[in-house]
C-alpha positions as CSV (number, residue, x, y, z in Angstrom):
1,M,0.0,0.0,0.0
2,G,1.1,3.5,-0.7
3,N,2.3,6.0,1.8
4,P,-0.7,8.2,2.9
5,K,1.7,11.2,2.6
6,E,2.8,10.3,-1.0
7,I,3.3,13.4,-3.1
8,M,0.6,13.7,-5.8
9,S,2.3,16.6,-7.7
10,E,5.7,18.2,-7.5
11,R,4.1,21.7,-7.6
12,L,0.8,22.8,-6.3
13,I,-1.3,26.0,-6.7
14,M,-3.4,26.5,-3.6
15,L,-6.2,28.5,-5.2
16,D,-8.8,30.6,-3.5
17,V,-11.6,31.5,-5.9
18,P,-13.5,34.7,-4.7
19,G,-11.5,37.8,-5.5
20,V,-9.0,35.8,-7.6
21,L,-11.0,34.3,-10.5
22,Y,-13.6,36.9,-10.2
23,S,-13.4,40.4,-8.7
24,D,-15.0,43.8,-8.5
25,R,-13.4,44.7,-11.8
26,S,-14.7,41.6,-13.6
27,Q,-18.2,42.1,-12.1
28,A,-18.3,45.6,-13.6
29,R,-17.2,44.2,-17.0
30,L,-19.3,41.0,-17.1
31,G,-22.3,42.2,-15.2
32,G,-22.3,39.8,-12.2
33,V,-20.4,37.3,-10.1
34,P,-20.7,33.5,-10.0
35,D,-23.0,33.2,-7.0
36,S,-26.1,31.3,-8.3
37,G,-24.8,27.8,-7.6
38,T,-25.5,26.7,-11.1
39,L,-23.5,26.3,-14.3
40,R,-24.8,29.7,-15.6
41,D,-22.1,31.1,-13.3
42,V,-19.4,30.1,-15.7
43,H,-19.7,33.3,-17.8
44,F,-19.0,35.4,-14.7
45,F,-15.5,34.2,-14.2
46,D,-12.8,36.6,-15.3
47,P,-11.3,35.2,-18.6
48,I,-8.1,37.0,-18.0
49,A,-7.6,35.6,-14.5
50,L,-8.5,32.1,-15.9
51,G,-5.9,32.6,-18.6
52,Y,-3.2,33.4,-16.0
53,I,-4.0,30.4,-13.9
54,R,-4.0,28.1,-16.9
55,R,-0.7,29.5,-18.1
56,L,0.7,29.2,-14.6
57,F,0.0,25.5,-14.2
58,G,1.1,25.0,-17.8
59,L,4.5,26.6,-17.4
60,A,5.1,25.2,-13.9
61,G,3.7,21.7,-14.5
62,A,1.5,22.3,-11.4
63,R,-1.8,21.1,-10.3
64,V,-4.5,23.1,-8.5
65,V,-6.0,22.6,-5.0
66,V,-9.2,24.6,-4.6
67,S,-10.5,26.1,-1.3
68,D,-13.3,24.3,0.5
69,A,-16.0,26.8,-0.3
70,W,-15.9,25.4,-3.9
71,R,-16.0,21.8,-2.8
72,R,-19.2,20.2,-3.8
73,G,-22.0,19.9,-6.4
74,T,-22.2,22.5,-9.2
75,P,-19.0,24.3,-8.2
76,A,-17.1,21.1,-8.9
77,A,-18.9,20.8,-12.3
78,I,-17.9,24.5,-13.0
79,F,-14.2,23.6,-12.6
80,Q,-14.7,20.7,-15.0
81,Q,-16.2,23.1,-17.5
82,L,-13.4,25.7,-17.0
83,D,-10.8,22.9,-17.6
84,L,-8.7,23.7,-14.6
85,Q,-6.2,21.1,-13.4
86,V,-7.8,20.5,-10.1
87,E,-6.1,17.8,-8.1
88,G,-8.1,18.2,-4.8
89,M,-9.9,20.5,-2.5
90,T,-9.0,21.6,1.0
91,P,-10.9,20.0,3.9
92,P,-13.8,22.0,5.6
93,V,-12.1,23.4,8.7
94,A,-12.7,26.7,10.5
95,G,-10.2,29.5,10.3
96,G,-10.1,30.5,6.7
97,H,-7.9,29.6,3.7
98,G,-4.7,29.3,5.8
99,A,-6.2,26.8,8.2
100,Q,-7.6,24.8,5.3
101,I,-4.2,24.6,3.7
102,S,-2.6,23.5,6.9
103,A,-5.3,20.7,7.2
104,Y,-4.7,19.7,3.6
105,F,-1.0,19.2,4.1
106,A,-1.4,17.5,7.5
107,S,-2.2,14.3,5.7
108,R,0.0,14.7,2.6
109,A,3.7,15.1,2.0
110,M,4.7,18.6,1.1
111,P,5.3,19.1,-2.6
112,S,8.6,20.4,-3.9
113,S,7.1,23.8,-4.2
114,Y,3.7,25.4,-3.8
115,V,2.1,28.8,-4.2
116,I,-1.0,30.2,-2.4
117,V,-3.0,32.5,-4.6
118,S,-5.6,34.1,-2.3
119,C,-7.2,37.4,-1.3
120,A,-7.2,36.3,2.3
121,P,-5.4,38.6,4.7
122,A,-1.7,37.7,5.1
123,A,-2.2,37.9,8.9
124,S,-4.6,34.9,8.6
125,M,-1.7,32.8,7.2
126,T,1.1,31.1,9.2
127,E,4.6,32.6,8.9
128,A,5.6,29.6,6.7
129,Q,2.6,30.1,4.4
130,R,3.3,33.8,4.0
131,E,6.5,32.9,2.2
132,H,4.4,31.1,-0.5
133,L,1.6,33.7,-0.6
134,V,0.5,35.8,-3.6
135,S,-1.9,38.4,-2.2
136,V,-4.5,39.3,-4.7
137,D,-6.5,42.5,-4.5
138,P,-10.2,41.4,-4.7
139,A,-11.0,44.7,-6.4
140,Q,-8.7,43.8,-9.3
141,G,-8.5,40.0,-9.4
142,L,-5.5,38.1,-10.6
143,T,-3.0,40.4,-12.4
144,V,0.2,40.0,-14.4
145,A,2.2,41.1,-11.3
146,N,0.5,38.3,-9.3
147,F,1.3,35.9,-12.1
148,R,5.0,36.8,-12.2
149,Q,5.2,36.5,-8.4
150,A,3.6,33.1,-8.5
151,L,6.0,31.8,-11.1
152,D,8.9,33.1,-8.9
153,I,7.6,31.3,-5.8
154,L,7.3,28.1,-7.9
155,G,10.8,28.5,-9.1
156,V,9.9,28.9,-12.7
157,A,11.4,31.5,-15.0
158,C,9.0,34.0,-16.4
159,P,8.8,34.1,-20.2
160,S,10.9,36.9,-21.7
161,T,7.9,38.1,-23.7
162,L,4.9,38.0,-21.5
163,M,1.7,38.8,-23.4
164,P,-1.8,38.9,-21.8
165,P,-3.0,35.3,-21.7
166,R,-5.4,33.9,-24.3
167,L,-7.9,31.2,-23.7
168,D,-7.3,28.2,-26.0
169,A,-9.8,27.8,-28.8
170,G,-11.5,24.8,-27.2
171,L,-12.2,26.5,-23.9
172,R,-13.2,29.7,-25.6
173,A,-15.8,27.8,-27.7
174,K,-17.1,26.0,-24.6
175,L,-17.5,29.2,-22.7
176,A,-19.3,30.8,-25.6
177,Q,-21.7,27.8,-25.8
178,L,-22.4,28.0,-22.1
179,Q,-23.1,31.7,-22.3
180,R,-25.4,31.2,-25.2
181,L,-27.3,28.4,-23.4
182,A,-27.5,30.5,-20.2
183,R,-29.2,33.3,-22.3
184,E,-31.4,31.2,-24.5
185,E,-32.3,28.2,-22.3
186,P,-31.7,29.2,-18.7
187,T,-33.8,26.3,-17.4
188,R,-31.0,23.9,-18.4
189,F,-29.0,25.4,-15.5
190,D,-31.6,25.4,-12.7
191,T,-30.5,22.1,-11.0
192,P,-27.5,23.0,-8.8
193,A,-26.1,19.5,-8.3
194,E,-26.2,18.4,-12.0
195,P,-23.8,19.4,-14.7
196,V,-25.0,20.3,-18.2
197,P,-25.5,17.1,-20.3
198,A,-22.5,16.7,-22.6
199,A,-24.9,16.6,-25.6
200,A,-26.1,20.1,-24.7
201,L,-22.6,21.5,-25.2
202,H,-22.6,20.3,-28.8
203,A,-26.1,21.4,-29.7
C-alpha cells in the first residue's frame, strides 16, 4: 500500500476563488459574479484571470487545489467546464484559507514547491505560508504582477515576452456555448447538483 503522505504533484497551486478568479473589476465588466450555484455562473469568471491560472500551471507543471467553499456539487462541475487542473480540495475546517491549507498538508507530503493564490489577509496565514503567498486584490482580481510573483515562488522562469493570456480555442468555444445556453435556455442550468449534459454543449 502507498504512503498516505505520498506526493501527488511536484508543484501545487493552492487557489482561493473569490477575489481571484472573479473580482469587483470583472463584475463591472461582465455584469455579475458566480453566486447562483448553477452552471450559468461560468460566464461570470474573469477570462483574463482564468488565462493566467491556466498559463501558470502549464508553465510550472503544477496542479490546482481549490479552497473548501468550492467543494461540492455544481462548483465542482464548474471547474470541469473551465478545464482547470484540479487535483483536490482543502478540507472543511474553520479558520479561513490558511487553516484549510494546513489541514490539507497535514495528511499529505509537502510538494517540492507550492504557491498560495488568495485574497485572504496575510495575517490569517502562518509565517511559513506567507513565504508562499501571492496576495490578490479582490477589487482587481489576478493580475500579471501576481502571475509573475507566483512563477517566482514556484521556481519557474517568467517568459521573456509576456503577453496577456489567451484562452485556447476549445475552452473559448465551450464558454461561448455555455453563455449562449444561459441566455437562450436558462432552465437547463436550474438544478444546482447536476452538470449540463454533454450533448447540450454540442447542440
